[in-house]
N, CA, C and O atoms as CSV, one atom per row, in Angstrom:
chain,resi,resn,atom,element,x,y,z
A,1,UNK,N,N,5.909,-6.054,10.998
A,1,UNK,CA,C,5.923,-4.861,10.122
A,1,UNK,C,C,5.894,-3.839,10.021
A,1,UNK,O,O,4.990,-3.028,10.223
A,2,UNK,N,N,7.314,-3.693,9.546
A,2,UNK,CA,C,8.352,-2.394,9.801
A,2,UNK,C,C,7.451,-1.186,8.693
A,2,UNK,O,O,7.164,-1.281,7.500
A,3,UNK,N,N,7.167,0.023,9.792
A,3,UNK,CA,C,6.120,0.978,8.523
A,3,UNK,C,C,7.428,1.648,8.174
A,3,UNK,O,O,8.393,1.725,8.934
A,4,UNK,N,N,7.354,2.174,6.818
A,4,UNK,CA,C,8.213,3.012,6.412
A,4,UNK,C,C,7.490,4.572,6.067
A,4,UNK,O,O,8.263,5.522,5.947
A,5,UNK,N,N,6.470,4.732,5.961
A,5,UNK,CA,C,5.866,5.763,5.858
A,5,UNK,C,C,4.237,6.373,6.342
A,5,UNK,O,O,3.188,6.008,5.812
A,6,UNK,N,N,4.302,6.924,6.959
A,6,UNK,CA,C,2.702,7.094,8.010
A,6,UNK,C,C,2.812,8.589,7.256
A,6,UNK,O,O,3.824,9.287,7.310
A,7,UNK,N,N,1.447,8.988,6.466
A,7,UNK,CA,C,1.517,10.245,6.168
A,7,UNK,C,C,-0.232,10.551,5.704
A,7,UNK,O,O,-0.697,9.622,5.044
A,8,UNK,N,N,-1.211,11.718,5.973
A,8,UNK,CA,C,-2.432,12.151,5.523
A,8,UNK,C,C,-3.356,10.411,6.451
A,8,UNK,O,O,-4.330,9.971,5.840
A,9,UNK,N,N,-3.019,9.810,7.522
A,9,UNK,CA,C,-3.842,8.776,7.901
A,9,UNK,C,C,-3.293,7.676,7.294
A,9,UNK,O,O,-3.563,6.609,7.846
A,10,UNK,N,N,-2.567,7.624,6.272
A,10,UNK,CA,C,-2.479,5.969,5.533
A,10,UNK,C,C,-0.946,5.546,6.010
A,10,UNK,O,O,0.122,6.157,6.033
A,11,UNK,N,N,-1.316,4.330,6.346
A,11,UNK,CA,C,0.283,3.779,6.838
A,11,UNK,C,C,1.061,3.084,5.742
A,11,UNK,O,O,0.536,1.994,5.511
A,12,UNK,N,N,1.869,3.257,5.161
A,12,UNK,CA,C,2.571,1.974,4.548
A,12,UNK,C,C,4.093,1.393,4.851
A,12,UNK,O,O,5.098,2.061,5.098
A,13,UNK,N,N,3.950,-0.255,4.745
A,13,UNK,CA,C,4.450,-1.219,5.600
A,13,UNK,C,C,4.862,-2.139,4.643
A,13,UNK,O,O,4.540,-2.065,3.457
A,14,UNK,N,N,5.879,-3.389,5.339
A,14,UNK,CA,C,6.179,-3.608,4.297
A,14,UNK,C,C,6.206,-5.468,5.774
A,14,UNK,O,O,6.120,-5.559,6.998
A,15,UNK,N,N,6.362,-6.449,4.676
A,15,UNK,CA,C,6.507,-7.554,5.283
A,15,UNK,C,C,7.904,-8.041,5.181
A,15,UNK,O,O,8.540,-7.912,4.135
A,16,UNK,N,N,8.431,-8.638,6.322
A,16,UNK,CA,C,9.572,-9.220,5.578
A,16,UNK,C,C,10.033,-10.199,5.441
A,16,UNK,O,O,11.241,-10.439,5.449
A,17,UNK,N,N,8.681,-11.349,5.208
A,17,UNK,CA,C,9.218,-12.744,4.149
A,17,UNK,C,C,7.709,-13.046,3.286
A,17,UNK,O,O,6.644,-13.559,3.631
A,18,UNK,N,N,8.045,-12.650,2.429
A,18,UNK,CA,C,6.512,-12.341,1.551
A,18,UNK,C,C,7.046,-13.786,0.454
A,18,UNK,O,O,6.619,-13.833,-0.700
A,19,UNK,N,N,7.985,-14.872,0.991
A,19,UNK,CA,C,8.261,-15.544,0.089
A,19,UNK,C,C,9.237,-15.236,-1.967
A,19,UNK,O,O,10.402,-14.838,-1.981
A,20,UNK,N,N,8.777,-15.402,-2.798
A,20,UNK,CA,C,9.168,-14.861,-4.101
A,20,UNK,C,C,8.686,-13.656,-4.874
A,20,UNK,O,O,9.027,-13.285,-5.997
A,21,UNK,N,N,7.628,-13.007,-3.846
A,21,UNK,CA,C,6.805,-11.756,-4.579
A,21,UNK,C,C,7.938,-10.909,-4.796
A,21,UNK,O,O,9.026,-10.944,-4.222
A,22,UNK,N,N,7.411,-9.894,-5.996
A,22,UNK,CA,C,8.367,-8.745,-6.795
A,22,UNK,C,C,8.080,-7.817,-5.507
A,22,UNK,O,O,7.338,-7.923,-4.531
A,23,UNK,N,N,8.963,-6.906,-5.932
A,23,UNK,CA,C,8.794,-5.512,-4.598
A,23,UNK,C,C,7.535,-5.241,-4.202
A,23,UNK,O,O,6.743,-5.915,-4.861
A,24,UNK,N,N,7.117,-4.694,-3.577
A,24,UNK,CA,C,5.810,-4.110,-3.577
A,24,UNK,C,C,5.790,-3.546,-1.674
A,24,UNK,O,O,6.775,-3.697,-0.951
A,25,UNK,N,N,4.468,-2.918,-1.192
A,25,UNK,CA,C,4.509,-2.511,-0.177
A,25,UNK,C,C,2.911,-2.086,0.017
A,25,UNK,O,O,2.298,-1.575,-0.920
A,26,UNK,N,N,2.301,-2.331,1.270
A,26,UNK,CA,C,1.160,-2.503,1.759
A,26,UNK,C,C,0.746,-1.360,2.111
A,26,UNK,O,O,1.615,-0.626,2.580
A,27,UNK,N,N,-0.305,-0.946,2.045
A,27,UNK,CA,C,-0.628,0.264,2.892
A,27,UNK,C,C,-2.430,0.033,3.498
A,27,UNK,O,O,-3.279,-0.625,2.897
A,28,UNK,N,N,-2.631,0.753,4.773
A,28,UNK,CA,C,-3.806,1.104,5.411
A,28,UNK,C,C,-3.938,2.163,6.265
A,28,UNK,O,O,-3.067,2.734,6.920
A,29,UNK,N,N,-5.348,2.411,6.181
A,29,UNK,CA,C,-6.011,3.440,6.231
A,29,UNK,C,C,-7.127,3.191,7.504
A,29,UNK,O,O,-6.711,2.095,7.880
A,30,UNK,N,N,-7.768,3.364,8.009
A,30,UNK,CA,C,-9.083,2.879,8.930
A,30,UNK,C,C,-8.977,1.610,8.708
A,30,UNK,O,O,-7.960,1.041,9.103
A,31,UNK,N,N,-10.129,0.782,7.940
A,31,UNK,CA,C,-10.830,-0.755,7.961
A,31,UNK,C,C,-9.842,-0.843,6.497
A,31,UNK,O,O,-9.254,-1.924,6.453
A,32,UNK,N,N,-9.564,-0.001,5.387
A,32,UNK,CA,C,-8.904,0.250,4.385
A,32,UNK,C,C,-7.452,-0.753,4.399
A,32,UNK,O,O,-6.737,-0.803,5.400
A,33,UNK,N,N,-7.190,-1.422,3.308
A,33,UNK,CA,C,-5.779,-1.999,3.069
A,33,UNK,C,C,-6.261,-1.953,1.765
A,33,UNK,O,O,-7.376,-1.824,1.261
A,34,UNK,N,N,-4.687,-2.145,1.193
A,34,UNK,CA,C,-4.196,-2.407,-0.233
A,34,UNK,C,C,-2.510,-2.702,-0.002
A,34,UNK,O,O,-1.714,-2.711,0.938
A,35,UNK,N,N,-2.503,-2.946,-1.552
A,35,UNK,CA,C,-0.949,-3.581,-2.150
A,35,UNK,C,C,-0.417,-2.728,-2.920
A,35,UNK,O,O,-1.118,-1.761,-3.218
A,36,UNK,N,N,0.950,-2.810,-3.470
A,36,UNK,CA,C,1.007,-1.796,-4.427
A,36,UNK,C,C,2.616,-1.906,-4.840
A,36,UNK,O,O,3.616,-1.371,-4.363
A,37,UNK,N,N,2.375,-3.059,-6.200
A,37,UNK,CA,C,3.461,-3.197,-6.523
A,37,UNK,C,C,4.688,-2.214,-7.104
A,37,UNK,O,O,4.485,-1.125,-7.639
A,38,UNK,N,N,5.519,-2.599,-6.968
A,38,UNK,CA,C,6.970,-1.315,-7.488
A,38,UNK,C,C,7.372,-1.823,-8.291
A,38,UNK,O,O,7.323,-1.155,-9.324
A,39,UNK,N,N,7.997,-3.201,-8.442
A,39,UNK,CA,C,8.183,-3.847,-9.545
A,39,UNK,C,C,7.555,-4.936,-10.635
A,39,UNK,O,O,7.059,-5.820,-9.938
A,40,UNK,N,N,7.432,-5.140,-11.510
A,40,UNK,CA,C,8.165,-4.489,-12.701
A,40,UNK,C,C,7.890,-2.729,-12.608
A,40,UNK,O,O,8.656,-1.793,-12.837
A,41,UNK,N,N,6.395,-2.766,-12.149
A,41,UNK,CA,C,5.700,-1.140,-12.607
A,41,UNK,C,C,5.287,-0.831,-11.635
A,41,UNK,O,O,4.900,-1.822,-11.015
A,42,UNK,N,N,5.167,-0.090,-11.206
A,42,UNK,CA,C,4.161,0.729,-9.949
A,42,UNK,C,C,2.495,0.308,-10.639
A,42,UNK,O,O,2.235,0.358,-11.841
A,43,UNK,N,N,1.672,-0.034,-9.721
A,43,UNK,CA,C,0.587,-0.437,-10.081
A,43,UNK,C,C,-0.255,-1.132,-9.105
A,43,UNK,O,O,0.297,-1.922,-8.338
A,44,UNK,N,N,-1.507,-0.945,-9.033
A,44,UNK,CA,C,-2.150,-1.433,-8.051
A,44,UNK,C,C,-2.833,-2.878,-8.002
A,44,UNK,O,O,-3.787,-3.237,-8.692
A,45,UNK,N,N,-2.304,-3.462,-7.261
A,45,UNK,CA,C,-2.274,-5.441,-6.860
A,45,UNK,C,C,-3.856,-5.264,-6.563
A,45,UNK,O,O,-4.656,-5.324,-7.496
A,46,UNK,N,N,-4.333,-5.014,-5.055
A,46,UNK,CA,C,-5.552,-4.133,-4.506
A,46,UNK,C,C,-6.058,-3.433,-3.677
A,46,UNK,O,O,-5.563,-3.270,-2.561
A,47,UNK,N,N,-7.152,-2.883,-4.076
A,47,UNK,CA,C,-7.653,-1.620,-2.711
A,47,UNK,C,C,-8.687,-2.245,-2.444
A,47,UNK,O,O,-9.467,-2.652,-3.304
A,48,UNK,N,N,-8.910,-2.494,-0.482
A,48,UNK,CA,C,-9.952,-2.996,0.017
A,48,UNK,C,C,-10.957,-2.046,0.915
A,48,UNK,O,O,-10.810,-2.266,2.117
A,49,UNK,N,N,-11.814,-1.175,0.652
A,49,UNK,CA,C,-12.681,-0.453,2.115
A,49,UNK,C,C,-11.928,0.604,1.825
A,49,UNK,O,O,-11.472,1.066,2.871
A,50,UNK,N,N,-11.402,1.525,0.374
A,50,UNK,CA,C,-10.892,2.523,0.069
A,50,UNK,C,C,-11.893,3.614,-0.420
A,50,UNK,O,O,-12.846,2.835,-0.386
A,51,UNK,N,N,-12.243,4.331,-0.683
A,51,UNK,CA,C,-13.174,5.358,-1.287
A,51,UNK,C,C,-11.975,6.070,-2.555
A,51,UNK,O,O,-10.792,6.395,-2.456
A,52,UNK,N,N,-12.939,6.098,-3.688
A,52,UNK,CA,C,-11.952,6.734,-4.420
A,52,UNK,C,C,-10.982,7.443,-4.555
A,52,UNK,O,O,-9.854,7.314,-5.033
A,53,UNK,N,N,-11.873,8.658,-3.802
A,53,UNK,CA,C,-10.609,9.967,-3.112
A,53,UNK,C,C,-9.460,9.056,-2.496
A,53,UNK,O,O,-8.300,9.038,-2.906
A,54,UNK,N,N,-9.992,8.269,-1.401
A,54,UNK,CA,C,-8.385,8.026,-1.068
A,54,UNK,C,C,-7.635,7.108,-2.104
A,54,UNK,O,O,-6.435,7.098,-2.375
A,55,UNK,N,N,-8.377,6.549,-2.474
A,55,UNK,CA,C,-7.072,5.379,-3.513
A,55,UNK,C,C,-6.428,6.065,-4.497
A,55,UNK,O,O,-5.494,5.534,-5.099
A,56,UNK,N,N,-6.992,7.763,-4.878
A,56,UNK,CA,C,-5.920,8.331,-5.437
A,56,UNK,C,C,-5.171,9.331,-4.825
A,56,UNK,O,O,-4.083,9.747,-5.224
A,57,UNK,N,N,-5.981,9.823,-3.533
A,57,UNK,CA,C,-5.095,10.214,-2.362
A,57,UNK,C,C,-3.767,9.113,-2.423
A,57,UNK,O,O,-2.680,9.378,-2.937
A,58,UNK,N,N,-4.055,8.101,-1.911
A,58,UNK,CA,C,-3.131,7.117,-1.272
A,58,UNK,C,C,-1.654,6.943,-2.642
A,58,UNK,O,O,-0.589,6.374,-2.403
A,59,UNK,N,N,-1.905,7.390,-3.561
A,59,UNK,CA,C,-0.728,6.989,-5.047
A,59,UNK,C,C,0.131,8.480,-4.529
A,59,UNK,O,O,1.348,8.538,-4.353
A,60,UNK,N,N,-0.882,9.671,-4.338
A,60,UNK,CA,C,0.092,10.762,-4.494
A,60,UNK,C,C,0.339,11.412,-3.020
A,60,UNK,O,O,0.613,12.599,-2.843
A,61,UNK,N,N,0.157,10.162,-1.702
A,61,UNK,CA,C,0.972,10.717,-0.949
A,61,UNK,C,C,2.407,10.308,-0.562
A,61,UNK,O,O,3.060,11.007,0.214
């Protein structure tokens, strides 16, 4: 899983073969993990194990 960006403890990465899913990015910090859709709209798919502060910071990172 290639890493795109590491910042503020977050690691943003992608998997090379996820079928026909629209463009998205995965993120991880400690035990937290999430997935953000990039197309057609920038929006969260899920956040597990993040505090509300971390969720807000991940989008700003």
